[in-house]
C-alpha positions as CSV (number, residue, x, y, z in Angstrom):
1,M,191.4,71.5,41.2
2,K,190.3,68.9,44.0
3,S,187.2,69.8,46.2
4,Y,186.3,68.6,49.5
5,V,182.7,67.6,50.5
6,I,181.6,67.8,54.1
7,H,178.3,66.3,55.5
8,L,177.0,68.0,58.3
9,L,174.5,65.8,60.1
10,R,172.4,66.4,63.2
11,H,172.1,63.7,65.8
12,G,168.7,61.9,66.5
13,A,166.1,63.1,68.8
14,I,166.1,63.3,72.4
15,D,163.2,63.4,74.9
16,E,164.4,66.6,76.5
17,T,164.4,68.8,73.3
18,L,161.0,67.5,72.6
19,S,159.8,68.9,76.0
20,G,161.2,72.4,75.1
21,K,164.2,72.3,77.3
22,Y,167.4,74.1,76.5
23,I,170.0,71.1,76.3
24,G,173.4,72.0,75.4
25,T,176.5,70.1,77.0
26,T,174.0,67.9,79.2
27,D,174.9,64.4,78.2
28,V,171.7,62.8,77.5
29,P,171.0,59.8,75.4
30,L,168.9,59.3,72.2
31,S,165.3,58.8,73.1
32,D,163.8,55.4,71.9
33,K,161.7,57.4,69.5
34,G,164.8,58.9,68.2
35,R,166.4,55.7,67.7
36,M,163.5,54.2,65.9
37,A,163.3,57.4,63.5
38,L,167.0,56.9,62.6
39,R,166.5,53.3,61.7
40,R,163.6,54.2,59.7
41,N,165.4,57.1,57.9
42,A,168.2,54.8,57.2
43,H,165.8,52.2,55.5
44,D,164.2,54.9,53.7
45,H,166.9,57.2,52.8
46,E,170.5,56.9,51.7
47,Y,173.0,58.4,54.1
48,P,176.2,59.8,52.5
49,G,179.2,57.5,52.8
50,A,182.7,58.8,53.8
51,P,186.1,57.3,54.9
52,V,186.0,59.7,57.9
53,V,183.4,60.4,60.5
54,F,184.0,63.2,63.0
55,T,181.6,63.5,66.1
56,S,180.5,65.6,69.1
57,P,181.7,63.6,72.3
58,L,177.8,63.6,73.6
59,K,175.9,60.3,73.7
60,R,173.3,61.6,71.5
61,C,175.9,62.0,68.5
62,T,178.0,59.1,69.4
63,Q,174.8,56.7,69.4
64,T,173.9,58.4,66.1
65,C,177.3,57.4,64.7
66,E,176.7,53.9,65.9
67,L,173.4,53.5,64.3
68,L,174.2,54.9,61.0
69,Y,177.9,54.2,60.5
70,P,178.4,51.1,62.5
71,D,181.6,50.1,60.5
72,I,183.4,53.1,61.1
73,K,185.1,54.4,64.4
74,P,184.3,58.0,64.6
75,I,187.0,60.6,65.6
76,V,185.7,62.3,68.7
77,I,186.2,66.1,68.7
78,S,185.4,68.0,72.0
79,D,184.9,71.3,70.5
80,L,181.9,70.1,68.2
81,I,179.8,69.9,71.4
82,E,176.8,72.2,71.6
83,C,176.5,75.5,73.1
84,N,176.9,75.3,77.0
85,F,173.8,77.0,78.3
86,G,175.1,76.8,82.0
87,E,172.7,77.2,84.7
88,W,169.8,77.5,81.9
89,E,170.5,73.8,80.9
90,G,167.4,71.7,81.4
91,K,165.2,74.7,81.7
92,T,162.3,75.9,79.5
93,A,161.6,79.4,78.4
94,E,158.8,79.5,80.5
95,E,160.9,78.8,83.6
96,L,163.4,81.4,82.3
97,R,160.8,84.1,81.7
98,D,161.8,86.2,84.6
99,D,165.6,86.3,84.0
100,P,166.5,89.7,82.2
101,D,169.7,88.2,80.8
102,F,167.7,85.6,79.2
103,H,165.6,88.1,77.3
104,K,168.7,90.0,76.1
105,W,170.1,86.7,74.8
106,L,166.8,85.7,73.1
107,A,167.0,89.4,71.5
108,G,170.5,88.6,69.8
109,D,172.8,90.2,72.4
110,N,175.7,88.2,71.6
111,S,178.0,89.3,74.6
112,V,175.2,87.9,77.1
113,K,175.9,84.5,78.2
114,P,174.0,82.1,80.6
115,P,175.4,82.0,84.2
116,R,178.3,79.7,84.1
117,G,177.6,79.3,80.4
118,E,178.9,80.2,77.1
119,S,178.1,83.6,75.3
120,N,177.2,83.2,71.6
121,D,180.3,85.4,70.6
122,D,182.4,82.4,72.5
123,F,180.4,79.7,70.8
124,V,180.9,80.9,67.3
125,R,184.5,81.8,67.8
126,R,184.9,77.8,69.2
127,I,183.0,76.2,66.4
128,C,184.6,78.4,63.6
129,R,188.2,77.4,64.9
130,I,187.5,73.8,65.0
131,F,185.6,73.7,61.6
132,E,188.5,75.6,59.8
133,S,190.8,73.2,61.6
134,I,188.8,70.2,60.2
135,V,188.8,71.7,56.6
136,E,192.8,72.4,56.7
137,G,193.2,68.6,57.9
138,L,191.1,67.4,54.9
139,M,193.3,69.7,52.4
140,K,196.8,68.4,54.2
141,T,195.8,64.7,54.1
142,G,193.8,64.7,50.7
143,T,190.7,63.3,52.4
144,T,188.0,64.5,50.0
145,E,184.9,63.5,51.9
146,C,183.9,63.3,55.6
147,V,180.7,63.4,57.9
148,I,180.4,65.6,60.8
149,V,177.9,64.4,63.4
150,T,177.1,67.2,65.7
151,H,174.2,69.4,66.9
152,G,171.5,71.6,65.4
153,G,173.1,75.1,66.7
154,I,176.3,74.1,65.2
155,I,175.1,73.2,61.8
156,M,172.9,76.3,61.9
157,T,175.8,78.7,62.7
158,L,178.6,77.1,60.5
159,L,176.4,77.5,57.5
160,A,175.3,81.1,58.4
161,V,179.0,82.0,58.6
162,Y,180.5,79.9,55.8
163,G,177.5,78.8,53.5
164,L,176.5,79.7,50.2
165,P,173.7,80.8,49.3
166,Q,173.9,83.3,52.3
167,A,171.3,82.9,54.9
168,K,170.5,83.6,58.5
169,P,171.1,80.8,61.0
170,F,167.3,80.2,61.6
171,E,167.0,79.5,57.8
172,W,169.3,76.5,58.2
173,T,167.2,74.8,60.9
174,V,167.3,71.0,60.3
175,D,165.4,68.0,61.9
176,N,167.0,65.4,63.8
177,G,168.8,62.8,61.7
178,F,169.1,65.3,58.7
179,G,171.4,67.8,57.5
180,Y,173.4,69.3,54.5
181,S,176.3,68.6,52.1
182,I,178.8,71.4,51.5
183,R,181.6,71.6,49.0
184,V,184.7,73.3,49.8
185,T,186.6,74.6,46.9
186,P,190.3,75.5,47.8
187,M,190.2,78.8,45.7
188,L,187.2,80.0,47.3
189,W,188.2,78.8,50.6
190,Q,191.4,80.7,50.5
191,R,190.0,83.9,49.3
192,G,187.0,84.2,51.5
193,K,186.5,80.9,53.5
194,V,183.2,80.3,51.8
195,T,181.6,76.9,51.1
196,E,178.9,75.7,48.6
197,V,175.7,74.3,50.2
198,F,174.6,72.0,47.6
199,N,172.4,69.2,49.1
200,R,170.0,68.1,51.9
201,I,170.8,64.9,53.5
202,P,169.9,62.0,53.6
203,M,168.2,61.7,50.3
204,L,165.3,59.3,49.6
205,R,166.5,56.3,48.0
206,D,164.3,56.7,44.7
207,E,165.8,60.3,44.5
208,N,169.2,58.7,44.5
209,D,168.2,56.2,41.8
210,S,166.8,59.0,39.6
211,H,170.2,60.8,39.8
212,L,171.9,57.8,38.3
213,E,169.8,57.5,35.3
């Protein structure tokens, strides 16, 4: 039976994240260091190829696509955007230390949402809906491989919901410019909507060479 491979790739680095700010839907570009790191990664590593690339509409993702997949026009999907932190956008945990809702949110209360933002429950529903739509689209069109360039929070959440082996979201944390490859087997997907996480990406070029021997 045909299987489908999806490569989940986190965008390159931005200055705001390095300074500890919560950046969700704020549309900031890649930092100069982020661009250089992606170019270095592309030189030292082998990013997976695929006929289709999906991306979040935010600049840090579309610019990552331009650097890593210059010959492919990505399909932009608005629901692949990061969580909306509302009035917490651009602020650090230190700046939010006196906000009681922020502490509830940090403690894992999924119903709490930032002012004018998105609760964790709403975030999870949104990204699960779009991921399942992508999987169904691959199966309907017979497209057996794709890349999704998106955000760290989305990758961690999707793997915690659908990935095998099972793990908590924080256990799927991934650095900028890196990600995971997952395999969707129709029988397993139809029975329980689970996927197999089988690789970290990108792979070092010498590692790829050794797999071909």
